[in-house]
N, C-alpha and C positions, 0 to 999 in steps of 0.2 A: 470321468471327472475332467479329463482334458477337453472333451467336447463341451462340457459346461463352461469351463474357463473361456474357451474360444467364443461361445455365443454371448457371454456376458461382457467380455472385454471389448467387444466391437464398439460399444457406446460409452466407454468409461470416460473419455477425455473431454469432449466438446462442451457439454452443458455445464459441467462443474467449473473448470478453470477459466472458461470464457465469461462467466457471470459473477459468481460469488467471490472467487479469489480476486478477480478484477476489481470488484467493489472495495475490498479491503485495501488493495494497493493504491487505488486512485483517490478515494474520498476521505481519507483520514486527514485532518487538519491540525494535528498535534493538540487537539482539545484546548486551543488557546485562541482560536478565531483568526483565520488567515486574513479575513477582510480587514481586521484591525492591525495585524502585523504588517500588512502591505500598504497601509494607508499613508500615502505621502502627500495628502492634501495640505496646502499651505495653511489652511485654517486650523489644522491640528499640529501644533508645534511639539517639539520633543518634550518640553516641560508639561504640556497638556496631556501628552500620551501617558506619561509615567503613572499617574494615579489610576488610569484605566488598566494598565498592565498589572499594577499592584492588586487591584480588585480581582482581576482574572486569576492571578496566582493564588490569592487567598481563597477564592471560590473553588480552586482545585486542590486545596489543602497544603499549599506551599507558602512558607513565610518569605516575603520578598527580600528580607534581610539575611536569610539563610544562604549557605553556600550554593544550594540548588537554585534558590530564587535569583541570586546574583548571576549565576551561570546562564539561566534562561534570559534574563534581562540583557545580559551582555550580547547574547546571540541575536536577540530581537533588535537591539541597537545597531549591531553590525549589518544585519539584513536591511534595516531601514536606511542605513547610510550608503548602501551599495547602489551606485547609479545604474548599473546594468540590471539589477533586479527591479528598480523603479521603472526603468524604461520598458522592460518586458511586461510589467503589470499595467502600465498605461496603454500598451498596445493591445491589451485584451479588453474588449468592450464589456462593460458592466461587471468588471472583475470584483468590485467591492460589494455588489448587491446580488450577484448570481452565483450560487454555489456550484452549478455545473461549469460555469466559465472558470472558476478557480480550480476545479478538478481538472479541466482540460489543460490549464496552464501547468499544473504539477505533472500531469501525465506526459505532456509534451517534453518537459524537462527530463523526466525519468527515462524516456526512450533515448534521449540524446546523451545520457551519462555514459561513462565507461562501464564495461561489464562488472568491474570490481565494485564500483559505487552502487550500481543497480542491485547487485547481490547483497551488499551491506544493508541497503534499505529493506529489501524483502526479508532478509534474515532477522532484522530487528522486529518487523511486524509479526513474523512467525514466533519469535521469542516472546513478544508481548502476549500473543494468543495462548501460548503454551503455559506461561507462568503467571499471568495477571488476569486471566479470564476463567470463570467457573465453567464446569462441564456443560451447563445449559446456556452458556453465552448470555447471561443476565436475562434469560427468558426471551431473547430476540433471535430472529433468523436472518436478518439483514446484516451482513458483516460490516458494512460501513457504520451502522448504528452501534454495533458491538465495540468496534475500535474506539468510537467516540465516547464510550462509557468508561474507558480506562482513565484513571486519574493520574495527573502528573506526579502527585505525591507518592504513587506506588512505583514509579520508574526510577532506576538508579541514575546518579549523576553521569556516569560513564555512558549509559545508553541515551540519555538526553543529549549529551554532547555529540555523540555519534549521529543521532537523528538530525540535529540541526546542521551538522556538517553536510549531510547528504541533501537535506532540504535546501540549504543555501546554494549548493552546486546545481541542484535541479532547477531552482528558480533563475539562476544565472544562465543556464543552458536553454531555458524555455524561449521560444521565439527566435532561436539562432537560425541564421541563413544556411547553415551547414546541413546538407541532406544526409540523414542516417543511411548507412548501407543496408541493403535489403537481402535477407537470406533467400536462397533459391527455393523453388517448390520442392525439390528433392531434399533440401536441408530441413524444411518444415516437416515433410513426411517422416524423415528419419527421427526428428525430435519427437514427433507424436508417438512413434513406435517405442522410442526409449521411455517416454513418459508412461505409456501403458505398462511396460515391464516394471518400471519403478513403482507404479501404483499397485500392481499385483504383489510386489515384494513387500510394500508397506501394509497391504491387507493380509499378508501372511499366506497367500494362495489358499485361503479358507473360503469355501463356497458361500457360507453364510455372510461373511464380511463383504464379499464381492457383490452378492445380491443386495445387501443393505446399501452399499455405495451406489449401485446402479439405480435402485429405487429412489434414492435421494436425488440423483442427478437428473432424473426424468422430470421432476417438478420441484425445484429448490424452494420456491416461494411458499409452497404449501406444506413444507416439511416442519416437523416439530423442532424447536430450538436445539434440543439435545442432538438431533440428527444432523442439523446444519453445522453445529459446532464440531462434531466428530468428523464429518466429511471435509470441512475446511482444514482441519489439522492434518488429516490423512493426505489431502492434496498438496498442501504446502510442504509437508515433509517429503513427499514423493518428488516434487519439483526440486527442492533443495538438494536432494540426494543424487540428482542427475549429474553426469560429467559434463564438462564444457567440451564443445560449444553448444550442445543440445540444451543445457540448462538456460543459457542466456537467450537462446532463440525462443524458448517457451516464456521466459520472463518478459522479453521485449513484446511479444504478442499479447501478453496478459496486461501490461501497463499501457499499451498503445493508445494514443490519442487519435481520434478521427481528424483532428486538426493538423496532424503531421502529414505532409505531402511526401509521396515517394515517387 
């Protein structure tokens, strides 16, 4: 059995957390439309934006006049009024029309956040997947699409407030001239080993679970939604169970933007 664990764990890490977990972290836009939230076009005044936001909230099952609706609108207004956020959005070409450009902006900001804020963001995404997503991930195996299916109406006010807090900080940090520190090759290797052990612990050291996880990681896009959903939760739980600094090293590599220079 030890030999079986050794042969299977050799490939446990790379394919899974570098692709599907990465997608969930980077491409979620709070189901409200980042292109609209960040639209600082002079042609779209605050008065003109409000009906658009109200329509989006109603479409997500949230009454704009409710406490939750008012909380969301207050955060949107605060982000729109933040000159640093506006400047970062303008520096990113095609930010309003290109989903990948928006994802890169968010990813850049997430990598530049403090470890505590980065952990808070990832913990929220993991909580949403655990509590608001069915076992088959709505019949989807692309995690970015899964997160996009979660309705604002299902999320608590406390979690919405926490999410916007991190979102605002990430958008402010995006495009910063400050260069993030870079872990050493030895630190990356140590973090990978720690993640393998955490994955095995999450899988209960059960050969069938390990084989199932490995089968998924070899071809995530071809997996059935129920397998993708299961593997995503296993991986996120394993990452969050890591001690620091290994956990933050893994999280930073997971959310990393190709646009961040090191």
